[in-house]
N, C-alpha and C positions, 0 to 999 in steps of 0.2 A: 530467240530465248529456246537453249536446249530444252528434251524434251523430260527430261533430270528431273530441270530445274522445277519449267509445270508441276509436276508431279507433283513436288514437294509444296507449291504453295497452293494449291491443291485442300494439298491433305492436311497443311493451318487452319486454312479458312477455316476448310469439316469442322476441324476439333476445339475453335474461337468459337459454331455454334453452336455448336450440339451438346458439347462438357458442362455441366448444370451447376448453379452456381450455386452451393450450397449455404447458407446460414444457417448462423448457430443460435439455434434458438431463448438458448439455459437448462439446467439441467436438474428433475422432480425431484424431491427429498422428502425429509420430514426434522423433525426435535418437539418438547415437548417442553409446557411453561407449568409451573406449580409456584405458588402462592400464597402469600399469610400463615407462614407455619404456624411464624404466632411461638417455635417455643420456648414451657416455662411457667403458660397454659395450665395446663397441668394434665391434658388429655393429644396430646400435640407429638411428642417421639415417636406414639405403637404408631399413628395415621401416620408417620411420615416416614416407616421405616414398614410400612405394608402399599405403601407408594409406591418405595425404591424400586418395592422385590418384584413388583409391578413391574412394571415402569421395563426390572430388565431383563423381566421374563416374554414381554411384547411378541410377536410374530414378525414382527414391524422392526424396519430400516429407520435407527433411531440416530441422527447429526453426535449431538448434542443435544441436556438436557438446563435450558432455564430457568433460573430462577427471581419472580419475581416485587422482592422488598417481604420486612416488618415477618427476616426472621426469627429474630428470637421481640419477644413482645417486652420486656420490658430493655433493650434496648442494646448497645454492646459501647454502655459508658463504666461501666464495672457486675461483665456478667458474669455466671455467678459461671466456679471452675467444670459443674459439672453440667453446664448449659452447653460449657465450648465443649466438651469432648463430646457428646453426645450430636451435635451440630459436627462437627468432625467426621466424625465416625463416617454418619450421612455420607457428606458428602463425596464422602472419597467412596463409597459405595457403589455409588455407581460405574459400569462402563462405559464411558463413553467420558464427552470432557463435561462438565458442570461447572457456567457465568450466572452470576449472583449482580444483586443489585436493590442498592438499603433500600428501604422504606422508612418516613417516616415516623414509627416505632425503631426503629434502630440510630437511626440518628437526631430525633427532635423529642421523642414523649416521653415530659418529665423524668426531661437528663439537663444536667447540669451545665456536663463540660462536652459542645459541639468535637472539639478538636480531638478532646479523647476515647472517645467513639469513632470519627472514625478513624481515626489510626487503631487501635484496636478492631472496628470491621479490618481493614488492606491485613491484617497483620492473621488473622484467623481466617478470616473467606479470600479473600485479592484483593485485584484491583479495582478500586474504580474510577473514571467510568475507563468506560475503554471497546476496540471495538475489536472482530474474531472475519477472517473472511470461510464462507459455508458453498460451495459448489457456485462460485462466481457470483455470490449473494455478499454481503454487508453491514451484519449484523453490530449496529450497539447498545451497545450496555448504557446505559443513557445513568444519569442523576439528574432528577426533576425542581428534585425540593427546595434546590430556591424559587427555585418560581414556587412554588405551594402553599398554603397558603399553611396550613399542619407543620410547614420549612422553619427554613431559613438560613441563611449566609453561610456555607461554605471555604474559610481562608486558601488564597492563591486559585480560587477556582467560576471562574466564568461563563455559566451551563450553554447560552450561549451561543456563546462562543465557539469553546471546546464544541460544538454536536455540528456548527456549521464547516470549520475546519476540519474534521472527521471526513463529515460525508463530501468535501471536495478534495479531498487527498485523494491521487493517481493510485490507479487508474480509476477513472471515473464505473461505480458499481449502482448494480438498483440495492435497495437496504432497508431490514425492518430493521426499525425498532424497539426494544425493551425498555421496560420503566414498570416504577411505582404507581402515584396517581396519576389517575389520568383525567383527558384535560378537558371532554365531559359528563356531561351535569350526573348525576346515576339515576334522575326520574325527573320529566316533566315538573315535580309540584319543584327544585330546585333550578337555580338562572342557572342557563352558564356559565362553563366553568372555576363555579361554587366551591372548589375541595383548592383551585390556584386566584390567587392575584392573578383579577382582572387585566390592569396591565398589562402580566406576559403572555396572554391568552395573542396579542398579532403578531407579536413579535415569533413568537413561537411554530404559527402558523407559517409566517413565510421565510423561514426555514425550511420549513418538509417540506416545503412545493420548490422551494426552488434547485428541490433534488430528485432522484425517479425513489419514494419513499414509498413499497409497500406495504407499510402497515406499520401501524404503532398498538404491540400488547400490553398490557398493564395489570395489574393487582387491587389491593387497596379497599374496591368493593364488596368483600363476602362475598357477591350475584357474578350473576355470569349476564352479560349482558357488552353489544353491540351498537355502534355509533359512529359515526365518520367525523372526519377532520377535513370540506371540501369534500373532492373524489379518495380521499388518505382514509382506507376502514382504518376503526379503533375495537382493538376486542378487551374486552374488562374476565379476566375469568375468576369462576371460585374461589375462597378458602381449599389449600384444602387438610386444612386441619378443620372447618367452624364449622361444629355442629348444633352453639345452639345460635346463630345466628337468626339469616336470611333465611340462607343457604342451609335446609336442616340434609344434605350428607355432600361429605367435605369431599373432593374429587381434585382431575389435572386432565390437563389439553394431553394431546395429537392437533398439531398443527401436518399439511404439508403444504409443500409452494408445488407447483407443476413447471411445465418447460416454459412457459405463459405468466406465469408471473403471479400465478392469482391462489392468494392463498385462500386459505380452509380450515378447519378440522374438528376433529370426532373430540365431546366429552366422556370424558372415561368416573364414570362411581368407585370408591375403596373400597372395595368387599373384600372381607378376610383370607375366598380363593380365589379369582382371577379376578379385570377387573373388568367391569362390565358395561360399552360402550349406550352412553342414552342419548343424545343428539348428536348432528352436522351438520356446522354451517357452513 
Protein backbone atom coordinates (compact mmCIF):
# COMPACT_ATOMS: atom_id res chain seq x y z
CA UNK A 1 0.00 0.00 0.00
CA UNK A 2 1.42 3.41 -0.98
CA UNK A 3 1.94 6.12 1.62
CA UNK A 4 -0.46 8.41 -0.30
CA UNK A 5 -3.30 5.82 -0.25
CA UNK A 6 -2.68 5.11 3.44
CA UNK A 7 -2.89 8.83 4.24
CA UNK A 8 -6.23 9.13 2.42
CA UNK A 9 -7.67 6.21 4.39
CA UNK A 10 -6.56 7.77 7.70
CA UNK A 11 -8.07 11.16 6.80
CA UNK A 12 -11.35 9.51 5.77
CA UNK A 13 -11.56 7.58 9.03
CA UNK A 14 -10.89 10.73 11.05
CA UNK A 15 -13.65 12.59 9.23
CA UNK A 16 -16.04 9.71 9.81
CA UNK A 17 -15.27 9.53 13.50
CA UNK A 18 -15.08 13.21 14.44
CA UNK A 19 -17.68 15.04 12.32
CA UNK A 20 -20.74 15.41 14.63
CA UNK A 21 -24.15 14.18 13.55
CA UNK A 22 -26.54 17.12 13.15
CA UNK A 23 -30.08 16.34 14.36
CA UNK A 24 -32.92 18.69 13.37
CA UNK A 25 -35.01 19.62 16.38
CA UNK A 26 -37.61 21.87 14.75
CA UNK A 27 -38.08 25.63 14.79
CA UNK A 28 -39.66 27.64 17.55
CA UNK A 29 -42.48 29.98 16.54
CA UNK A 30 -45.61 31.78 17.78
CA UNK A 31 -49.22 32.24 16.77
CA UNK A 32 -52.35 33.93 18.12
CA UNK A 33 -55.70 32.43 19.08
CA UNK A 34 -58.94 34.40 19.15
CA UNK A 35 -62.23 32.73 19.89
CA UNK A 36 -65.97 33.34 20.28
CA UNK A 37 -66.32 36.70 18.54
CA UNK A 38 -70.15 36.49 18.54
CA UNK A 39 -70.48 39.36 16.07
CA UNK A 40 -74.01 40.74 16.20
CA UNK A 41 -74.25 40.42 19.97
CA UNK A 42 -73.85 44.13 20.67
CA UNK A 43 -70.45 45.10 22.04
CA UNK A 44 -68.43 42.68 19.99
CA UNK A 45 -67.08 44.49 16.93
CA UNK A 46 -65.27 47.23 18.82
CA UNK A 47 -63.48 44.64 20.95
CA UNK A 48 -62.55 42.65 17.83
CA UNK A 49 -61.05 45.77 16.27
CA UNK A 50 -59.09 46.53 19.44
CA UNK A 51 -57.76 42.97 19.50
CA UNK A 52 -56.68 43.13 15.85
CA UNK A 53 -54.91 46.46 16.36
CA UNK A 54 -53.09 45.15 19.42
CA UNK A 55 -52.09 41.89 17.73
CA UNK A 56 -50.67 43.80 14.77
CA UNK A 57 -48.56 45.90 17.18
CA UNK A 58 -47.12 42.99 19.17
CA UNK A 59 -43.32 42.97 19.43
CA UNK A 60 -43.38 39.19 19.03
CA UNK A 61 -43.20 37.66 15.55
CA UNK A 62 -46.51 35.93 14.86
CA UNK A 63 -46.88 33.33 12.10
CA UNK A 64 -50.68 33.24 11.88
CA UNK A 65 -53.96 33.91 13.68
CA UNK A 66 -56.39 31.08 14.50
CA UNK A 67 -60.05 31.89 15.23
CA UNK A 68 -61.73 28.94 16.91
CA UNK A 69 -65.40 29.41 16.20
CA UNK A 70 -68.60 31.31 16.96
CA UNK A 71 -67.78 34.17 14.62
CA UNK A 72 -71.45 35.21 14.32
CA UNK A 73 -73.79 35.06 17.29
CA UNK A 74 -76.83 34.32 15.10
CA UNK A 75 -75.00 32.10 12.64
CA UNK A 76 -74.35 32.00 8.91
CA UNK A 77 -77.76 30.83 7.66
CA UNK A 78 -78.91 34.38 6.87
CA UNK A 79 -76.27 36.78 8.18
CA UNK A 80 -76.87 40.51 8.16
CA UNK A 81 -75.10 42.36 5.35
CA UNK A 82 -73.40 44.76 7.75
CA UNK A 83 -72.13 41.89 9.93
CA UNK A 84 -70.62 40.23 6.86
CA UNK A 85 -68.92 43.48 5.87
CA UNK A 86 -67.57 44.01 9.39
CA UNK A 87 -66.25 40.44 9.61
CA UNK A 88 -64.63 40.58 6.17
CA UNK A 89 -62.87 43.84 7.01
CA UNK A 90 -61.75 42.42 10.35
CA UNK A 91 -60.26 39.26 8.81
CA UNK A 92 -58.39 41.25 6.17
CA UNK A 93 -56.93 43.57 8.80
CA UNK A 94 -54.26 41.21 10.11
CA UNK A 95 -50.67 41.28 8.88
CA UNK A 96 -50.43 37.47 8.93
CA UNK A 97 -52.61 34.64 7.56
CA UNK A 98 -55.91 34.01 9.38
CA UNK A 99 -57.55 30.59 9.68
CA UNK A 100 -61.06 30.01 11.06
CA UNK A 101 -63.14 27.06 12.15
CA UNK A 102 -66.92 27.26 12.68
CA UNK A 103 -68.62 27.04 16.06
CA UNK A 104 -72.05 25.79 17.07
CA UNK A 105 -73.49 29.32 16.78
CA UNK A 106 -72.18 29.58 13.21
CA UNK A 107 -73.79 26.42 11.84
CA UNK A 108 -76.36 24.97 14.26
CA UNK A 109 -77.81 27.17 17.03
CA UNK A 110 -81.37 28.20 16.03
CA UNK A 111 -80.51 27.39 12.41
CA UNK A 112 -83.01 25.62 10.18
CA UNK A 113 -80.76 24.81 7.21
CA UNK A 114 -77.25 23.81 8.21
CA UNK A 115 -76.11 23.35 4.61
CA UNK A 116 -76.96 26.97 3.82
CA UNK A 117 -74.95 28.05 6.87
CA UNK A 118 -72.03 25.86 5.78
CA UNK A 119 -72.09 27.30 2.25
CA UNK A 120 -72.26 30.87 3.55
CA UNK A 121 -69.41 30.29 6.01
CA UNK A 122 -67.20 28.97 3.22
CA UNK A 123 -68.15 31.88 0.97
CA UNK A 124 -67.54 34.60 3.57
CA UNK A 125 -64.73 33.12 5.67
CA UNK A 126 -63.05 30.36 3.67
CA UNK A 127 -62.86 26.58 3.40
CA UNK A 128 -63.10 24.17 6.29
CA UNK A 129 -61.80 21.79 7.41
CA UNK A 130 -58.28 22.45 6.18
CA UNK A 131 -54.64 22.29 7.22
CA UNK A 132 -51.63 24.58 6.97
CA UNK A 133 -47.93 23.74 7.06
CA UNK A 134 -45.90 25.96 9.38
CA UNK A 135 -42.27 25.52 10.42
CA UNK A 136 -42.38 21.74 10.09
CA UNK A 137 -45.76 21.40 11.85
CA UNK A 138 -49.19 20.62 10.46
CA UNK A 139 -51.82 23.03 11.73
CA UNK A 140 -55.16 21.25 11.42
CA UNK A 141 -58.28 23.43 11.39
CA UNK A 142 -60.89 20.83 12.24
CA UNK A 143 -64.69 20.87 12.43
CA UNK A 144 -65.75 18.66 15.34
CA UNK A 145 -69.40 19.79 15.34
CA UNK A 146 -70.85 16.48 14.02
CA UNK A 147 -69.28 14.85 17.11
CA UNK A 148 -70.74 17.33 19.60
CA UNK A 149 -74.09 17.62 21.37
CA UNK A 150 -74.63 21.16 20.08
CA UNK A 151 -73.75 20.18 16.53
CA UNK A 152 -75.05 17.74 13.96
CA UNK A 153 -74.25 16.07 10.65
CA UNK A 154 -72.71 17.95 7.74
CA UNK A 155 -73.27 16.55 4.26
CA UNK A 156 -70.39 14.57 2.76
CA UNK A 157 -68.20 15.09 5.82
CA UNK A 158 -67.00 12.33 8.14
CA UNK A 159 -64.94 14.24 10.72
CA UNK A 160 -62.88 11.39 12.15
CA UNK A 161 -62.11 9.89 8.74
CA UNK A 162 -61.06 13.33 7.47
CA UNK A 163 -58.87 13.89 10.54
CA UNK A 164 -57.22 10.49 10.28
CA UNK A 165 -56.51 10.98 6.56
CA UNK A 166 -55.10 14.46 7.20
CA UNK A 167 -52.80 13.42 10.04
CA UNK A 168 -51.39 10.44 8.14
CA UNK A 169 -50.77 12.36 4.90
CA UNK A 170 -47.02 12.35 4.14
CA UNK A 171 -44.70 13.72 5.27
CA UNK A 172 -45.14 12.64 8.87
CA UNK A 173 -45.18 15.83 10.95
CA UNK A 174 -46.10 16.89 14.47
CA UNK A 175 -49.54 18.52 14.49
CA UNK A 176 -51.73 20.95 16.38
CA UNK A 177 -55.52 20.71 16.12
CA UNK A 178 -57.78 23.75 16.28
CA UNK A 179 -61.53 23.34 16.86
CA UNK A 180 -64.43 24.94 18.71
CA UNK A 181 -66.01 22.62 21.31
CA UNK A 182 -63.53 20.92 23.67
CA UNK A 183 -63.77 17.22 24.38
CA UNK A 184 -62.98 17.94 28.05
CA UNK A 185 -65.69 19.11 30.50
CA UNK A 186 -66.09 22.72 31.56
CA UNK A 187 -65.72 21.85 35.23
CA UNK A 188 -65.63 18.88 37.58
CA UNK A 189 -69.39 19.07 38.12
CA UNK A 190 -69.95 18.03 34.52
CA UNK A 191 -69.35 14.47 33.30
CA UNK A 192 -66.47 13.70 30.98
CA UNK A 193 -67.11 15.08 27.51
CA UNK A 194 -70.38 16.70 28.57
CA UNK A 195 -70.50 18.84 25.43
CA UNK A 196 -69.70 15.91 23.12
CA UNK A 197 -71.75 12.86 22.23
CA UNK A 198 -70.16 10.32 24.55
CA UNK A 199 -69.93 7.57 21.92
CA UNK A 200 -67.56 9.79 19.93
CA UNK A 201 -64.97 10.35 22.67
CA UNK A 202 -63.11 7.04 22.38
CA UNK A 203 -62.82 7.07 18.55
CA UNK A 204 -61.68 10.70 18.70
CA UNK A 205 -59.01 9.92 21.28
CA UNK A 206 -57.86 6.90 19.28
CA UNK A 207 -57.22 9.04 16.21
CA UNK A 208 -55.30 11.64 18.24
CA UNK A 209 -53.01 9.07 19.80
CA UNK A 210 -52.11 7.40 16.52
CA UNK A 211 -50.13 10.50 15.57
CA UNK A 212 -47.76 13.09 17.00
CA UNK A 213 -50.37 15.62 18.13
CA UNK A 214 -48.78 18.28 20.33
CA UNK A 215 -51.96 20.05 21.49
CA UNK A 216 -55.66 20.64 20.86
CA UNK A 217 -56.74 24.31 20.97
CA UNK A 218 -60.41 25.26 21.50
CA UNK A 219 -62.91 27.90 22.61
CA UNK A 220 -66.68 27.60 23.33
CA UNK A 221 -66.69 27.76 27.14
CA UNK A 222 -65.83 31.49 27.44
CA UNK A 223 -63.33 30.68 30.20
CA UNK A 224 -59.63 29.92 30.49
CA UNK A 225 -59.22 26.19 30.98
CA UNK A 226 -56.56 23.55 30.51
CA UNK A 227 -56.94 19.79 30.52
CA UNK A 228 -55.66 16.79 28.62
CA UNK A 229 -56.63 13.83 26.49
CA UNK A 230 -54.16 11.30 27.83
CA UNK A 231 -50.78 12.98 27.36
CA UNK A 232 -52.07 15.51 24.81
CA UNK A 233 -52.78 18.95 26.32
CA UNK A 234 -56.13 20.59 25.57
CA UNK A 235 -56.13 24.39 25.79
CA UNK A 236 -59.38 26.36 26.06
CA UNK A 237 -59.32 30.14 25.69
CA UNK A 238 -61.77 32.72 26.96
CA UNK A 239 -63.83 34.81 24.53
CA UNK A 240 -62.36 37.84 22.82
CA UNK A 241 -65.62 39.78 23.31
CA UNK A 242 -67.52 38.35 26.30
CA UNK A 243 -67.85 40.93 29.09
CA UNK A 244 -70.97 39.50 30.68
CA UNK A 245 -70.19 35.83 31.20
CA UNK A 246 -67.71 34.08 33.44
CA UNK A 247 -64.86 35.82 31.65
CA UNK A 248 -65.08 39.42 32.88
CA UNK A 249 -62.17 40.59 30.72
CA UNK A 250 -62.06 39.94 26.95
CA UNK A 251 -58.71 38.50 25.91
CA UNK A 252 -56.64 36.68 23.32
CA UNK A 253 -53.68 34.31 23.56
CA UNK A 254 -50.20 34.15 22.08
CA UNK A 255 -48.94 30.56 21.89
CA UNK A 256 -45.28 29.54 21.65
CA UNK A 257 -43.90 26.26 20.37
CA UNK A 258 -40.30 25.60 21.31
CA UNK A 259 -37.76 23.55 19.37
CA UNK A 260 -38.80 20.40 21.27
CA UNK A 261 -42.49 20.83 20.46
CA UNK A 262 -43.63 22.04 23.88
CA UNK A 263 -46.66 24.36 23.66
CA UNK A 264 -47.10 27.28 26.09
CA UNK A 265 -49.17 30.46 25.99
CA UNK A 266 -49.60 33.99 27.32
CA UNK A 267 -53.03 35.53 27.81
CA UNK A 268 -53.44 39.18 26.87
CA UNK A 269 -56.33 41.26 28.18
CA UNK A 270 -57.75 43.64 25.59
CA UNK A 271 -57.38 47.27 26.60
CA UNK A 272 -57.80 50.58 24.83
CA UNK A 273 -54.08 51.34 25.03
CA UNK A 274 -51.96 48.22 24.69
CA UNK A 275 -52.32 44.48 25.24
CA UNK A 276 -51.65 43.50 28.83
CA UNK A 277 -50.18 40.03 29.47
CA UNK A 278 -51.96 38.57 32.48
CA UNK A 279 -50.98 34.92 32.54
CA UNK A 280 -48.47 32.44 31.19
CA UNK A 281 -48.70 28.66 31.12
